[in-house]
C-alpha positions in Angstrom: -142.7 -60.9 27.2 -141.7 -57.4 28.1 -143.7 -55.3 30.4 -144.0 -51.8 29.0 -144.9 -50.4 32.4 -141.7 -51.5 34.1 -139.5 -49.9 31.4 -141.5 -46.8 31.4 -141.3 -46.6 35.2 -137.5 -47.0 35.1 -137.3 -44.3 32.4 -139.4 -42.0 34.5 -137.4 -42.6 37.7 -134.2 -42.1 35.8 -135.4 -38.8 34.3 -136.7 -37.7 37.7 -133.2 -38.4 39.2 -131.5 -36.4 36.5 -133.8 -33.5 37.0 -133.3 -33.6 40.8 -129.5 -33.8 40.4 -129.6 -30.9 38.0 -131.7 -28.8 40.3 -129.4 -29.5 43.2 -126.4 -28.5 41.1 -128.1 -25.3 40.0 -128.6 -24.3 43.6 -124.9 -24.5 44.5 -122.6 -21.5 44.2 -119.6 -21.9 41.8 -116.5 -20.0 40.9 -117.3 -17.5 38.3 -120.9 -16.9 39.5 -122.1 -13.3 39.6 -123.3 -12.6 43.2 -123.1 -8.8 43.4 -120.8 -6.1 44.6 -122.3 -5.2 48.0 -122.7 -7.2 51.1 -126.5 -7.0 50.8 -126.4 -8.3 47.2 -124.1 -11.2 48.1 -126.2 -12.1 51.2 -129.4 -12.1 49.1 -127.8 -14.3 46.4 -126.4 -16.8 48.9 -129.6 -17.1 51.0 -131.7 -17.5 47.9 -129.6 -20.6 47.2 -130.2 -22.0 50.6 -127.0 -20.9 52.4 -126.9 -19.3 55.8 -124.4 -16.4 56.0 -122.5 -16.8 59.3 -120.0 -14.0 58.9 -119.0 -11.4 56.3 -115.9 -9.3 55.9 -114.1 -7.1 53.4 -110.4 -7.7 52.9 -108.0 -6.5 50.1 -110.7 -5.7 47.6 -112.5 -8.9 48.2 -115.8 -9.7 50.0 -115.6 -12.9 52.0 -118.7 -14.6 53.3 -118.6 -17.6 55.6 -121.7 -19.7 54.9 -123.2 -23.0 55.8 -125.6 -25.4 54.0 -126.5 -29.0 54.7 -123.9 -29.3 57.4 -121.1 -28.0 55.2 -119.2 -24.8 56.0 -117.7 -22.8 53.1 -116.0 -19.5 52.6 -117.1 -17.7 49.4 -114.6 -15.0 48.1 -116.1 -12.4 45.8 -114.3 -9.7 43.8 -115.6 -6.4 45.1 -115.6 -4.7 41.7 -117.0 -7.4 39.4 -119.1 -9.3 41.9 -117.7 -12.6 40.6 -116.9 -15.5 42.8 -113.1 -15.9 42.8 -112.7 -18.9 45.0 -114.5 -21.3 47.3 -112.8 -22.7 50.4 -114.4 -25.7 52.1 -114.0 -25.8 55.9 -112.4 -29.0 57.2 -114.9 -30.7 59.5 -112.2 -32.3 61.8 -110.5 -29.1 63.1 -112.4 -26.2 61.6 -109.5 -25.3 59.3 -109.9 -24.5 55.7 -109.2 -27.3 53.3 -106.2 -26.2 51.2 -106.3 -29.1 48.8 
């Protein structure tokens, strides 16, 4: 005989896992995201997603933020005119160099 409670519990746990995964994905910055066109806008957008902004610089029409979150270091490159994320560069944990893969 099937126990409805067990299948309902599994369904509920599966749904909870899907929601948690989706929420985590929504909190991550991605290429194409609109963060803003000023240092202040970009810092605000990144910190609201749980990132700590370690360093910020402007270079060749791009705004570059070095950030960290959950032990990962990342460089976020934003177009200064559109405010869109152009690229993300993950820092290599072994030697501090950027991962070029």
